[in-house]
mmCIF file of the N, C-alpha and C atoms, coordinates in Angstrom:
data_MODEL
# 
_entry.id   MODEL 
# 
loop_
_atom_site.group_PDB 
_atom_site.id 
_atom_site.type_symbol 
_atom_site.label_atom_id 
_atom_site.label_alt_id 
_atom_site.label_comp_id 
_atom_site.label_asym_id 
_atom_site.label_entity_id 
_atom_site.label_seq_id 
_atom_site.pdbx_PDB_ins_code 
_atom_site.Cartn_x 
_atom_site.Cartn_y 
_atom_site.Cartn_z 
_atom_site.occupancy 
_atom_site.B_iso_or_equiv 
_atom_site.pdbx_formal_charge 
_atom_site.auth_seq_id 
_atom_site.auth_comp_id 
_atom_site.auth_asym_id 
_atom_site.auth_atom_id 
_atom_site.pdbx_PDB_model_num 
ATOM 1   N N  . UNK A 1 1  ? 140.265 113.996 96.393  1.00 0.00 ? 1  UNK A N  1 
ATOM 2   C CA . UNK A 1 1  ? 139.957 112.606 96.697  1.00 0.00 ? 1  UNK A CA 1 
ATOM 3   C C  . UNK A 1 1  ? 141.136 111.741 96.258  1.00 0.00 ? 1  UNK A C  1 
ATOM 4   N N  . UNK A 1 2  ? 141.597 110.904 97.151  1.00 0.00 ? 2  UNK A N  1 
ATOM 5   C CA . UNK A 1 2  ? 142.755 110.067 96.824  1.00 0.00 ? 2  UNK A CA 1 
ATOM 6   C C  . UNK A 1 2  ? 142.321 108.845 96.017  1.00 0.00 ? 2  UNK A C  1 
ATOM 7   N N  . UNK A 1 3  ? 143.318 108.227 95.426  1.00 0.00 ? 3  UNK A N  1 
ATOM 8   C CA . UNK A 1 3  ? 143.053 107.036 94.600  1.00 0.00 ? 3  UNK A CA 1 
ATOM 9   C C  . UNK A 1 3  ? 142.524 105.869 95.450  1.00 0.00 ? 3  UNK A C  1 
ATOM 10  N N  . UNK A 1 4  ? 143.025 105.764 96.655  1.00 0.00 ? 4  UNK A N  1 
ATOM 11  C CA . UNK A 1 4  ? 142.556 104.698 97.588  1.00 0.00 ? 4  UNK A CA 1 
ATOM 12  C C  . UNK A 1 4  ? 141.090 104.874 97.925  1.00 0.00 ? 4  UNK A C  1 
ATOM 13  N N  . UNK A 1 5  ? 140.678 106.117 98.172  1.00 0.00 ? 5  UNK A N  1 
ATOM 14  C CA . UNK A 1 5  ? 139.275 106.365 98.490  1.00 0.00 ? 5  UNK A CA 1 
ATOM 15  C C  . UNK A 1 5  ? 138.372 106.029 97.305  1.00 0.00 ? 5  UNK A C  1 
ATOM 16  N N  . UNK A 1 6  ? 138.828 106.327 96.110  1.00 0.00 ? 6  UNK A N  1 
ATOM 17  C CA . UNK A 1 6  ? 138.044 106.007 94.893  1.00 0.00 ? 6  UNK A CA 1 
ATOM 18  C C  . UNK A 1 6  ? 137.871 104.524 94.753  1.00 0.00 ? 6  UNK A C  1 
ATOM 19  N N  . UNK A 1 7  ? 138.958 103.771 95.002  1.00 0.00 ? 7  UNK A N  1 
ATOM 20  C CA . UNK A 1 7  ? 138.876 102.309 94.885  1.00 0.00 ? 7  UNK A CA 1 
ATOM 21  C C  . UNK A 1 7  ? 137.944 101.728 95.964  1.00 0.00 ? 7  UNK A C  1 
ATOM 22  N N  . UNK A 1 8  ? 138.023 102.259 97.168  1.00 0.00 ? 8  UNK A N  1 
ATOM 23  C CA . UNK A 1 8  ? 137.132 101.765 98.209  1.00 0.00 ? 8  UNK A CA 1 
ATOM 24  C C  . UNK A 1 8  ? 135.667 102.060 97.906  1.00 0.00 ? 8  UNK A C  1 
ATOM 25  N N  . UNK A 1 9  ? 135.407 103.224 97.332  1.00 0.00 ? 9  UNK A N  1 
ATOM 26  C CA . UNK A 1 9  ? 134.042 103.583 96.942  1.00 0.00 ? 9  UNK A CA 1 
ATOM 27  C C  . UNK A 1 9  ? 133.545 102.670 95.848  1.00 0.00 ? 9  UNK A C  1 
ATOM 28  N N  . UNK A 1 10 ? 134.385 102.391 94.834  1.00 0.00 ? 10 UNK A N  1 
ATOM 29  C CA . UNK A 1 10 ? 133.976 101.505 93.763  1.00 0.00 ? 10 UNK A CA 1 
ATOM 30  C C  . UNK A 1 10 ? 133.737 100.069 94.291  1.00 0.00 ? 10 UNK A C  1 
ATOM 31  N N  . UNK A 1 11 ? 134.597 99.630  95.201  1.00 0.00 ? 11 UNK A N  1 
ATOM 32  C CA . UNK A 1 11 ? 134.420 98.313  95.797  1.00 0.00 ? 11 UNK A CA 1 
ATOM 33  C C  . UNK A 1 11 ? 133.086 98.226  96.558  1.00 0.00 ? 11 UNK A C  1 
ATOM 34  N N  . UNK A 1 12 ? 132.782 99.247  97.313  1.00 0.00 ? 12 UNK A N  1 
ATOM 35  C CA . UNK A 1 12 ? 131.523 99.283  98.051  1.00 0.00 ? 12 UNK A CA 1 
ATOM 36  C C  . UNK A 1 12 ? 130.322 99.239  97.085  1.00 0.00 ? 12 UNK A C  1 
ATOM 37  N N  . UNK A 1 13 ? 130.387 99.997  95.989  1.00 0.00 ? 13 UNK A N  1 
ATOM 38  C CA . UNK A 1 13 ? 129.277 100.035 95.048  1.00 0.00 ? 13 UNK A CA 1 
ATOM 39  C C  . UNK A 1 13 ? 129.104 98.676  94.359  1.00 0.00 ? 13 UNK A C  1 
ATOM 40  N N  . UNK A 1 14 ? 130.205 97.991  94.093  1.00 0.00 ? 14 UNK A N  1 
ATOM 41  C CA . UNK A 1 14 ? 130.096 96.679  93.468  1.00 0.00 ? 14 UNK A CA 1 
ATOM 42  C C  . UNK A 1 14 ? 129.453 95.672  94.422  1.00 0.00 ? 14 UNK A C  1 
ATOM 43  N N  . UNK A 1 15 ? 129.830 95.741  95.685  1.00 0.00 ? 15 UNK A N  1 
ATOM 44  C CA . UNK A 1 15 ? 129.219 94.839  96.709  1.00 0.00 ? 15 UNK A CA 1 
ATOM 45  C C  . UNK A 1 15 ? 127.731 95.157  96.832  1.00 0.00 ? 15 UNK A C  1 
ATOM 46  N N  . UNK A 1 16 ? 127.379 96.387  96.816  1.00 0.00 ? 16 UNK A N  1 
ATOM 47  C CA . UNK A 1 16 ? 125.970 96.803  96.932  1.00 0.00 ? 16 UNK A CA 1 
ATOM 48  C C  . UNK A 1 16 ? 125.193 96.292  95.729  1.00 0.00 ? 16 UNK A C  1 
ATOM 49  N N  . UNK A 1 17 ? 125.760 96.352  94.542  1.00 0.00 ? 17 UNK A N  1 
ATOM 50  C CA . UNK A 1 17 ? 125.111 95.851  93.332  1.00 0.00 ? 17 UNK A CA 1 
ATOM 51  C C  . UNK A 1 17 ? 124.881 94.334  93.416  1.00 0.00 ? 17 UNK A C  1 
ATOM 52  N N  . UNK A 1 18 ? 125.875 93.626  93.924  1.00 0.00 ? 18 UNK A N  1 
ATOM 53  C CA . UNK A 1 18 ? 125.753 92.168  94.055  1.00 0.00 ? 18 UNK A CA 1 
ATOM 54  C C  . UNK A 1 18 ? 124.641 91.795  95.059  1.00 0.00 ? 18 UNK A C  1 
ATOM 55  N N  . UNK A 1 19 ? 124.591 92.519  96.151  1.00 0.00 ? 19 UNK A N  1 
ATOM 56  C CA . UNK A 1 19 ? 123.538 92.252  97.164  1.00 0.00 ? 19 UNK A CA 1 
ATOM 57  C C  . UNK A 1 19 ? 122.149 92.495  96.558  1.00 0.00 ? 19 UNK A C  1 
ATOM 58  N N  . UNK A 1 20 ? 122.020 93.558  95.795  1.00 0.00 ? 20 UNK A N  1 
ATOM 59  C CA . UNK A 1 20 ? 120.738 93.872  95.184  1.00 0.00 ? 20 UNK A CA 1 
ATOM 60  C C  . UNK A 1 20 ? 120.335 92.780  94.176  1.00 0.00 ? 20 UNK A C  1 
ATOM 61  N N  . UNK A 1 21 ? 121.287 92.308  93.399  1.00 0.00 ? 21 UNK A N  1 
ATOM 62  C CA . UNK A 1 21 ? 120.975 91.223  92.415  1.00 0.00 ? 21 UNK A CA 1 
ATOM 63  C C  . UNK A 1 21 ? 120.590 89.931  93.135  1.00 0.00 ? 21 UNK A C  1 
ATOM 64  N N  . UNK A 1 22 ? 121.286 89.609  94.230  1.00 0.00 ? 22 UNK A N  1 
ATOM 65  C CA . UNK A 1 22 ? 120.941 88.414  94.996  1.00 0.00 ? 22 UNK A CA 1 
ATOM 66  C C  . UNK A 1 22 ? 119.525 88.536  95.592  1.00 0.00 ? 22 UNK A C  1 
ATOM 67  N N  . UNK A 1 23 ? 119.183 89.704  96.071  1.00 0.00 ? 23 UNK A N  1 
ATOM 68  C CA . UNK A 1 23 ? 117.860 89.935  96.659  1.00 0.00 ? 23 UNK A CA 1 
ATOM 69  C C  . UNK A 1 23 ? 116.751 89.715  95.597  1.00 0.00 ? 23 UNK A C  1 
ATOM 70  N N  . UNK A 1 24 ? 116.952 90.267  94.433  1.00 0.00 ? 24 UNK A N  1 
ATOM 71  C CA . UNK A 1 24 ? 115.970 90.137  93.344  1.00 0.00 ? 24 UNK A CA 1 
ATOM 72  C C  . UNK A 1 24 ? 115.791 88.645  92.982  1.00 0.00 ? 24 UNK A C  1 
ATOM 73  N N  . UNK A 1 25 ? 116.932 87.921  92.873  1.00 0.00 ? 25 UNK A N  1 
ATOM 74  C CA . UNK A 1 25 ? 116.839 86.539  92.449  1.00 0.00 ? 25 UNK A CA 1 
ATOM 75  C C  . UNK A 1 25 ? 116.126 85.710  93.536  1.00 0.00 ? 25 UNK A C  1 
ATOM 76  N N  . UNK A 1 26 ? 116.413 85.964  94.785  1.00 0.00 ? 26 UNK A N  1 
ATOM 77  C CA . UNK A 1 26 ? 115.807 85.260  95.884  1.00 0.00 ? 26 UNK A CA 1 
ATOM 78  C C  . UNK A 1 26 ? 114.292 85.444  95.868  1.00 0.00 ? 26 UNK A C  1 
ATOM 79  N N  . UNK A 1 27 ? 113.820 86.669  95.648  1.00 0.00 ? 27 UNK A N  1 
ATOM 80  C CA . UNK A 1 27 ? 112.404 86.936  95.643  1.00 0.00 ? 27 UNK A CA 1 
ATOM 81  C C  . UNK A 1 27 ? 111.704 86.153  94.525  1.00 0.00 ? 27 UNK A C  1 
ATOM 82  N N  . UNK A 1 28 ? 112.336 86.078  93.348  1.00 0.00 ? 28 UNK A N  1 
ATOM 83  C CA . UNK A 1 28 ? 111.696 85.377  92.229  1.00 0.00 ? 28 UNK A CA 1 
ATOM 84  C C  . UNK A 1 28 ? 111.617 83.898  92.532  1.00 0.00 ? 28 UNK A C  1 
ATOM 85  N N  . UNK A 1 29 ? 112.666 83.350  93.118  1.00 0.00 ? 29 UNK A N  1 
ATOM 86  C CA . UNK A 1 29 ? 112.667 81.897  93.431  1.00 0.00 ? 29 UNK A CA 1 
ATOM 87  C C  . UNK A 1 29 ? 111.602 81.611  94.505  1.00 0.00 ? 29 UNK A C  1 
ATOM 88  N N  . UNK A 1 30 ? 111.542 82.419  95.528  1.00 0.00 ? 30 UNK A N  1 
ATOM 89  C CA . UNK A 1 30 ? 110.564 82.197  96.604  1.00 0.00 ? 30 UNK A CA 1 
ATOM 90  C C  . UNK A 1 30 ? 109.118 82.295  96.064  1.00 0.00 ? 30 UNK A C  1 
ATOM 91  N N  . UNK A 1 31 ? 108.882 83.256  95.206  1.00 0.00 ? 31 UNK A N  1 
ATOM 92  C CA . UNK A 1 31 ? 107.544 83.433  94.652  1.00 0.00 ? 31 UNK A CA 1 
ATOM 93  C C  . UNK A 1 31 ? 107.203 82.223  93.758  1.00 0.00 ? 31 UNK A C  1 
ATOM 94  N N  . UNK A 1 32 ? 108.156 81.749  92.952  1.00 0.00 ? 32 UNK A N  1 
ATOM 95  C CA . UNK A 1 32 ? 107.928 80.607  92.100  1.00 0.00 ? 32 UNK A CA 1 
ATOM 96  C C  . UNK A 1 32 ? 107.651 79.335  92.864  1.00 0.00 ? 32 UNK A C  1 
ATOM 97  N N  . UNK A 1 33 ? 108.414 79.090  93.909  1.00 0.00 ? 33 UNK A N  1 
ATOM 98  C CA . UNK A 1 33 ? 108.202 77.911  94.731  1.00 0.00 ? 33 UNK A CA 1 
ATOM 99  C C  . UNK A 1 33 ? 106.845 77.952  95.403  1.00 0.00 ? 33 UNK A C  1 
ATOM 100 N N  . UNK A 1 34 ? 106.458 79.107  95.929  1.00 0.00 ? 34 UNK A N  1 
ATOM 101 C CA . UNK A 1 34 ? 105.167 79.235  96.584  1.00 0.00 ? 34 UNK A CA 1 
ATOM 102 C C  . UNK A 1 34 ? 104.003 78.987  95.621  1.00 0.00 ? 34 UNK A C  1 
ATOM 103 N N  . UNK A 1 35 ? 104.090 79.534  94.449  1.00 0.00 ? 35 UNK A N  1 
ATOM 104 C CA . UNK A 1 35 ? 103.013 79.330  93.464  1.00 0.00 ? 35 UNK A CA 1 
ATOM 105 C C  . UNK A 1 35 ? 102.979 77.893  92.968  1.00 0.00 ? 35 UNK A C  1 
ATOM 106 N N  . UNK A 1 36 ? 104.143 77.232  92.864  1.00 0.00 ? 36 UNK A N  1 
ATOM 107 C CA . UNK A 1 36 ? 104.187 75.833  92.434  1.00 0.00 ? 36 UNK A CA 1 
ATOM 108 C C  . UNK A 1 36 ? 103.511 74.918  93.463  1.00 0.00 ? 36 UNK A C  1 
ATOM 109 N N  . UNK A 1 37 ? 103.823 75.165  94.725  1.00 0.00 ? 37 UNK A N  1 
ATOM 110 C CA . UNK A 1 37 ? 103.243 74.369  95.798  1.00 0.00 ? 37 UNK A CA 1 
ATOM 111 C C  . UNK A 1 37 ? 101.711 74.588  95.820  1.00 0.00 ? 37 UNK A C  1 
ATOM 112 N N  . UNK A 1 38 ? 101.305 75.815  95.679  1.00 0.00 ? 38 UNK A N  1 
ATOM 113 C CA . UNK A 1 38 ? 99.860  76.119  95.692  1.00 0.00 ? 38 UNK A CA 1 
ATOM 114 C C  . UNK A 1 38 ? 99.155  75.456  94.514  1.00 0.00 ? 38 UNK A C  1 
ATOM 115 N N  . UNK A 1 39 ? 99.720  75.536  93.341  1.00 0.00 ? 39 UNK A N  1 
ATOM 116 C CA . UNK A 1 39 ? 99.095  74.928  92.162  1.00 0.00 ? 39 UNK A CA 1 
ATOM 117 C C  . UNK A 1 39 ? 98.984  73.417  92.314  1.00 0.00 ? 39 UNK A C  1 
ATOM 118 N N  . UNK A 1 40 ? 100.035 72.796  92.837  1.00 0.00 ? 40 UNK A N  1 
ATOM 119 C CA . UNK A 1 40 ? 100.006 71.347  93.049  1.00 0.00 ? 40 UNK A CA 1 
ATOM 120 C C  . UNK A 1 40 ? 98.941  70.932  94.038  1.00 0.00 ? 40 UNK A C  1 
ATOM 121 N N  . UNK A 1 41 ? 98.833  71.686  95.135  1.00 0.00 ? 41 UNK A N  1 
ATOM 122 C CA . UNK A 1 41 ? 97.822  71.380  96.134  1.00 0.00 ? 41 UNK A CA 1 
ATOM 123 C C  . UNK A 1 41 ? 96.418  71.533  95.578  1.00 0.00 ? 41 UNK A C  1 
ATOM 124 N N  . UNK A 1 42 ? 96.204  72.575  94.776  1.00 0.00 ? 42 UNK A N  1 
ATOM 125 C CA . UNK A 1 42 ? 94.880  72.818  94.198  1.00 0.00 ? 42 UNK A CA 1 
ATOM 126 C C  . UNK A 1 42 ? 94.516  71.677  93.223  1.00 0.00 ? 42 UNK A C  1 
ATOM 127 N N  . UNK A 1 43 ? 95.460  71.274  92.395  1.00 0.00 ? 43 UNK A N  1 
ATOM 128 C CA . UNK A 1 43 ? 95.173  70.174  91.443  1.00 0.00 ? 43 UNK A CA 1 
ATOM 129 C C  . UNK A 1 43 ? 94.919  68.866  92.177  1.00 0.00 ? 43 UNK A C  1 
ATOM 130 N N  . UNK A 1 44 ? 95.680  68.596  93.195  1.00 0.00 ? 44 UNK A N  1 
ATOM 131 C CA . UNK A 1 44 ? 95.468  67.364  93.969  1.00 0.00 ? 44 UNK A CA 1 
ATOM 132 C C  . UNK A 1 44 ? 94.080  67.355  94.636  1.00 0.00 ? 44 UNK A C  1 
ATOM 133 N N  . UNK A 1 45 ? 93.700  68.466  95.231  1.00 0.00 ? 45 UNK A N  1 
ATOM 134 C CA . UNK A 1 45 ? 92.396  68.567  95.902  1.00 0.00 ? 45 UNK A CA 1 
ATOM 135 C C  . UNK A 1 45 ? 91.290  68.417  94.893  1.00 0.00 ? 45 UNK A C  1 
ATOM 136 N N  . UNK A 1 46 ? 91.409  69.097  93.777  1.00 0.00 ? 46 UNK A N  1 
ATOM 137 C CA . UNK A 1 46 ? 90.330  69.005  92.758  1.00 0.00 ? 46 UNK A CA 1 
ATOM 138 C C  . UNK A 1 46 ? 90.186  67.588  92.190  1.00 0.00 ? 46 UNK A C  1 
ATOM 139 N N  . UNK A 1 47 ? 91.320  66.955  91.906  1.00 0.00 ? 47 UNK A N  1 
ATOM 140 C CA . UNK A 1 47 ? 91.248  65.638  91.298  1.00 0.00 ? 47 UNK A CA 1 
ATOM 141 C C  . UNK A 1 47 ? 90.694  64.599  92.316  1.00 0.00 ? 47 UNK A C  1 
ATOM 142 N N  . UNK A 1 48 ? 91.054  64.735  93.575  1.00 0.00 ? 48 UNK A N  1 
ATOM 143 C CA . UNK A 1 48 ? 90.522  63.834  94.598  1.00 0.00 ? 48 UNK A CA 1 
ATOM 144 C C  . UNK A 1 48 ? 88.994  63.999  94.710  1.00 0.00 ? 48 UNK A C  1 
ATOM 145 N N  . UNK A 1 49 ? 88.545  65.218  94.761  1.00 0.00 ? 49 UNK A N  1 
ATOM 146 C CA . UNK A 1 49 ? 87.097  65.466  94.892  1.00 0.00 ? 49 UNK A CA 1 
ATOM 147 C C  . UNK A 1 49 ? 86.364  65.007  93.627  1.00 0.00 ? 49 UNK A C  1 
ATOM 148 N N  . UNK A 1 50 ? 86.968  65.239  92.480  1.00 0.00 ? 50 UNK A N  1 
ATOM 149 C CA . UNK A 1 50 ? 86.293  64.850  91.228  1.00 0.00 ? 50 UNK A CA 1 
ATOM 150 C C  . UNK A 1 50 ? 86.146  63.328  91.114  1.00 0.00 ? 50 UNK A C  1 
ATOM 151 N N  . UNK A 1 51 ? 87.128  62.578  91.616  1.00 0.00 ? 51 UNK A N  1 
ATOM 152 C CA . UNK A 1 51 ? 87.057  61.145  91.550  1.00 0.00 ? 51 UNK A CA 1 
ATOM 153 C C  . UNK A 1 51 ? 86.084  60.541  92.557  1.00 0.00 ? 51 UNK A C  1 
ATOM 154 N N  . UNK A 1 52 ? 85.994  61.165  93.719  1.00 0.00 ? 52 UNK A N  1 
ATOM 155 C CA . UNK A 1 52 ? 85.214  60.568  94.799  1.00 0.00 ? 52 UNK A CA 1 
ATOM 156 C C  . UNK A 1 52 ? 83.779  61.104  94.896  1.00 0.00 ? 52 UNK A C  1 
ATOM 157 N N  . UNK A 1 53 ? 83.512  62.289  94.420  1.00 0.00 ? 53 UNK A N  1 
ATOM 158 C CA . UNK A 1 53 ? 82.209  62.895  94.679  1.00 0.00 ? 53 UNK A CA 1 
ATOM 159 C C  . UNK A 1 53 ? 81.419  63.183  93.438  1.00 0.00 ? 53 UNK A C  1 
ATOM 160 N N  . UNK A 1 54 ? 80.289  63.857  93.656  1.00 0.00 ? 54 UNK A N  1 
ATOM 161 C CA . UNK A 1 54 ? 79.461  64.254  92.551  1.00 0.00 ? 54 UNK A CA 1 
ATOM 162 C C  . UNK A 1 54 ? 79.966  65.527  91.921  1.00 0.00 ? 54 UNK A C  1 
ATOM 163 N N  . UNK A 1 55 ? 79.304  65.944  90.877  1.00 0.00 ? 55 UNK A N  1 
ATOM 164 C CA . UNK A 1 55 ? 79.691  67.207  90.161  1.00 0.00 ? 55 UNK A CA 1 
ATOM 165 C C  . UNK A 1 55 ? 79.558  68.396  91.070  1.00 0.00 ? 55 UNK A C  1 
ATOM 166 N N  . UNK A 1 56 ? 78.514  68.360  91.893  1.00 0.00 ? 56 UNK A N  1 
ATOM 167 C CA . UNK A 1 56 ? 78.243  69.497  92.768  1.00 0.00 ? 56 UNK A CA 1 
ATOM 168 C C  . UNK A 1 56 ? 79.384  69.697  93.781  1.00 0.00 ? 56 UNK A C  1 
ATOM 169 N N  . UNK A 1 57 ? 79.858  68.606  94.366  1.00 0.00 ? 57 UNK A N  1 
ATOM 170 C CA . UNK A 1 57 ? 80.957  68.696  95.282  1.00 0.00 ? 57 UNK A CA 1 
ATOM 171 C C  . UNK A 1 57 ? 82.227  69.169  94.587  1.00 0.00 ? 57 UNK A C  1 
ATOM 172 N N  . UNK A 1 58 ? 82.452  68.694  93.393  1.00 0.00 ? 58 UNK A N  1 
ATOM 173 C CA . UNK A 1 58 ? 83.653  69.096  92.660  1.00 0.00 ? 58 UNK A CA 1 
ATOM 174 C C  . UNK A 1 58 ? 83.609  70.591  92.311  1.00 0.00 ? 58 UNK A C  1 
ATOM 175 N N  . UNK A 1 59 ? 82.428  71.063  91.928  1.00 0.00 ? 59 UNK A N  1 
ATOM 176 C CA . UNK A 1 59 ? 82.291  72.485  91.582  1.00 0.00 ? 59 UNK A CA 1 
ATOM 177 C C  . UNK A 1 59 ? 82.507  73.350  92.809  1.00 0.00 ? 59 UNK A C  1 
ATOM 178 N N  . UNK A 1 60 ? 81.996  72.932  93.951  1.00 0.00 ? 60 UNK A N  1 
ATOM 179 C CA . UNK A 1 60 ? 82.205  73.676  95.202  1.00 0.00 ? 60 UNK A CA 1 
ATOM 180 C C  . UNK A 1 60 ? 83.704  73.655  95.592  1.00 0.00 ? 60 UNK A C  1 
ATOM 181 N N  . UNK A 1 61 ? 84.371  72.530  95.421  1.00 0.00 ? 61 UNK A N  1 
ATOM 182 C CA . UNK A 1 61 ? 85.762  72.443  95.727  1.00 0.00 ? 61 UNK A CA 1 
ATOM 183 C C  . UNK A 1 61 ? 86.573  73.321  94.789  1.00 0.00 ? 61 UNK A C  1 
ATOM 184 N N  . UNK A 1 62 ? 86.219  73.389  93.532  1.00 0.00 ? 62 UNK A N  1 
ATOM 185 C CA . UNK A 1 62 ? 86.884  74.230  92.564  1.00 0.00 ? 62 UNK A CA 1 
ATOM 186 C C  . UNK A 1 62 ? 86.766  75.689  92.961  1.00 0.00 ? 62 UNK A C  1 
ATOM 187 N N  . UNK A 1 63 ? 85.578  76.084  93.409  1.00 0.00 ? 63 UNK A N  1 
ATOM 188 C CA . UNK A 1 63 ? 85.343  77.481  93.810  1.00 0.00 ? 63 UNK A CA 1 
ATOM 189 C C  . UNK A 1 63 ? 86.211  77.791  95.034  1.00 0.00 ? 63 UNK A C  1 
ATOM 190 N N  . UNK A 1 64 ? 86.289  76.907  96.001  1.00 0.00 ? 64 UNK A N  1 
ATOM 191 C CA . UNK A 1 64 ? 87.087  77.136  97.186  1.00 0.00 ? 64 UNK A CA 1 
ATOM 192 C C  . UNK A 1 64 ? 88.567  77.157  96.845  1.00 0.00 ? 64 UNK A C  1 
ATOM 193 N N  . UNK A 1 65 ? 89.021  76.295  95.964  1.00 0.00 ? 65 UNK A N  1 
ATOM 194 C CA . UNK A 1 65 ? 90.421  76.270  95.533  1.00 0.00 ? 65 UNK A CA 1 
ATOM 195 C C  . UNK A 1 65 ? 90.788  77.579  94.848  1.00 0.00 ? 65 UNK A C  1 
ATOM 196 N N  . UNK A 1 66 ? 89.887  78.124  94.043  1.00 0.00 ? 66 UNK A N  1 
ATOM 197 C CA . UNK A 1 66 ? 90.135  79.376  93.370  1.00 0.00 ? 66 UNK A CA 1 
ATOM 198 C C  . UNK A 1 66 ? 90.276  80.507  94.353  1.00 0.00 ? 66 UNK A C  1 
ATOM 199 N N  . UNK A 1 67 ? 89.472  80.504  95.410  1.00 0.00 ? 67 UNK A N  1 
ATOM 200 C CA . UNK A 1 67 ? 89.572  81.517  96.444  1.00 0.00 ? 67 UNK A CA 1 
ATOM 201 C C  . UNK A 1 67 ? 90.921  81.378  97.178  1.00 0.00 ? 67 UNK A C  1 
ATOM 202 N N  . UNK A 1 68 ? 91.291  80.139  97.466  1.00 0.00 ? 68 UNK A N  1 
ATOM 203 C CA . UNK A 1 68 ? 92.572  79.919  98.159  1.00 0.00 ? 68 UNK A CA 1 
ATOM 204 C C  . UNK A 1 68 ? 93.741  80.359  97.325  1.00 0.00 ? 68 UNK A C  1 
ATOM 205 N N  . UNK A 1 69 ? 93.711  80.079  96.031  1.00 0.00 ? 69 UNK A N  1 
ATOM 206 C CA . UNK A 1 69 ? 94.804  80.511  95.148  1.00 0.00 ? 69 UNK A CA 1 
ATOM 207 C C  . UNK A 1 69 ? 94.913  82.018  95.122  1.00 0.00 ? 69 UNK A C  1 
ATOM 208 N N  . UNK A 1 70 ? 93.795  82.708  95.073  1.00 0.00 ? 70 UNK A N  1 
ATOM 209 C CA . UNK A 1 70 ? 93.765  84.175  95.071  1.00 0.00 ? 70 UNK A CA 1 
ATOM 210 C C  . UNK A 1 70 ? 94.313  84.695  96.371  1.00 0.00 ? 70 UNK A C  1 
ATOM 211 N N  . UNK A 1 71 ? 93.936  84.113  97.491  1.00 0.00 ? 71 UNK A N  1 
ATOM 212 C CA . UNK A 1 71 ? 94.391  84.542  98.806  1.00 0.00 ? 71 UNK A CA 1 
ATOM 213 C C  . UNK A 1 71 ? 95.910  84.356  98.962  1.00 0.00 ? 71 UNK A C  1 
ATOM 214 N N  . UNK A 1 72 ? 96.407  83.188  98.548  1.00 0.00 ? 72 UNK A N  1 
ATOM 215 C CA . UNK A 1 72 ? 97.843  82.933  98.676  1.00 0.00 ? 72 UNK A CA 1 
ATOM 216 C C  . UNK A 1 72 ? 98.622  83.866  97.756  1.00 0.00 ? 72 UNK A C  1 
ATOM 217 N N  . UNK A 1 73 ? 98.099  84.150  96.586  1.00 0.00 ? 73 UNK A N  1 
ATOM 218 C CA . UNK A 1 73 ? 98.743  85.095  95.696  1.00 0.00 ? 73 UNK A CA 1 
ATOM 219 C C  . UNK A 1 73 ? 98.866  86.476  96.318  1.00 0.00 ? 73 UNK A C  1 
ATOM 220 N N  . UNK A 1 74 ? 97.819  86.898  97.013  1.00 0.00 ? 74 UNK A N  1 
ATOM 221 C CA . UNK A 1 74 ? 97.855  88.193  97.726  1.00 0.00 ? 74 UNK A CA 1 
ATOM 222 C C  . UNK A 1 74 ? 98.872  88.153  98.852  1.00 0.00 ? 74 UNK A C  1 
ATOM 223 N N  . UNK A 1 75 ? 98.911  87.043  99.579  1.00 0.00 ? 75 UNK A N  1 
ATOM 224 C CA . UNK A 1 75 ? 99.878  86.916  100.695 1.00 0.00 ? 75 UNK A CA 1 
ATOM 225 C C  . UNK A 1 75 ? 101.295 87.000  100.181 1.00 0.00 ? 75 UNK A C  1 
ATOM 226 N N  . UNK A 1 76 ? 101.602 86.312  99.068  1.00 0.00 ? 76 UNK A N  1 
ATOM 227 C CA . UNK A 1 76 ? 102.945 86.327  98.504  1.00 0.00 ? 76 UNK A CA 1 
ATOM 228 C C  . UNK A 1 76 ? 103.279 87.732  98.042  1.00 0.00 ? 76 UNK A C  1 
ATOM 229 N N  . UNK A 1 77 ? 102.327 88.428  97.423  1.00 0.00 ? 77 UNK A N  1 
ATOM 230 C CA . UNK A 1 77 ? 102.546 89.814  97.013  1.00 0.00 ? 77 UNK A CA 1 
ATOM 231 C C  . UNK A 1 77 ? 102.833 90.725  98.195  1.00 0.00 ? 77 UNK A C  1 
ATOM 232 N N  . UNK A 1 78 ? 102.088 90.534  99.287  1.00 0.00 ? 78 UNK A N  1 
ATOM 233 C CA . UNK A 1 78 ? 102.309 91.347  100.479 1.00 0.00 ? 78 UNK A CA 1 
ATOM 234 C C  . UNK A 1 78 ? 103.648 91.047  101.080 1.00 0.00 ? 78 UNK A C  1 
ATOM 235 N N  . UNK A 1 79 ? 104.061 89.775  101.116 1.00 0.00 ? 79 UNK A N  1 
ATOM 236 C CA . UNK A 1 79 ? 105.401 89.422  101.645 1.00 0.00 ? 79 UNK A CA 1 
ATOM 237 C C  . UNK A 1 79 ? 106.489 90.062  100.837 1.00 0.00 ? 79 UNK A C  1 
ATOM 238 N N  . UNK A 1 80 ? 106.307 90.114  99.519  1.00 0.00 ? 80 UNK A N  1 
ATOM 239 C CA . UNK A 1 80 ? 107.300 90.745  98.642  1.00 0.00 ? 80 UNK A CA 1 
ATOM 240 C C  . UNK A 1 80 ? 107.399 92.232  98.942  1.00 0.00 ? 80 UNK A C  1 
ATOM 241 N N  . UNK A 1 81 ? 106.240 92.873  99.185  1.00 0.00 ? 81 UNK A N  1 
ATOM 242 C CA . UNK A 1 81 ? 106.269 94.312  99.508  1.00 0.00 ? 81 UNK A CA 1 
ATOM 243 C C  . UNK A 1 81 ? 106.918 94.564  100.857 1.00 0.00 ? 81 UNK A C  1 
ATOM 244 N N  . UNK A 1 82 ? 106.685 93.656  101.819 1.00 0.00 ? 82 UNK A N  1 
ATOM 245 C CA . UNK A 1 82 ? 107.303 93.833  103.127 1.00 0.00 ? 82 UNK A CA 1 
ATOM 246 C C  . UNK A 1 82 ? 108.811 93.720  103.038 1.00 0.00 ? 82 UNK A C  1 
ATOM 247 N N  . UNK A 1 83 ? 109.304 92.758  102.242 1.00 0.00 ? 83 UNK A N  1 
ATOM 248 C CA . UNK A 1 83 ? 110.745 92.531  102.136 1.00 0.00 ? 83 UNK A CA 1 
ATOM 249 C C  . UNK A 1 83 ? 111.459 93.593  101.343 1.00 0.00 ? 83 UNK A C  1 
ATOM 250 N N  . UNK A 1 84 ? 110.735 94.376  100.567 1.00 0.00 ? 84 UNK A N  1 
ATOM 251 C CA . UNK A 1 84 ? 111.361 95.454  99.804  1.00 0.00 ? 84 UNK A CA 1 
ATOM 252 C C  . UNK A 1 84 ? 111.710 96.539  100.762 1.00 0.00 ? 84 UNK A C  1 
# 
């Protein structure tokens, strides 16, 4: 194996490592942004219902928001698995 081939192989491995690191960082950012948006929407919906309605409506809204949070969490997990 020549010295040039060794350098080209090392260069390729370094580029591959950088791409892998960028991919990991992108997935964490996307997951964080998605969960932040979901949490904000849930808090806004709950607070609006709590201010305008009775306790029963607020409890029902809380139950629905919990289901929605769980569903979006599953969707984000599935998207992460697809992108791997």
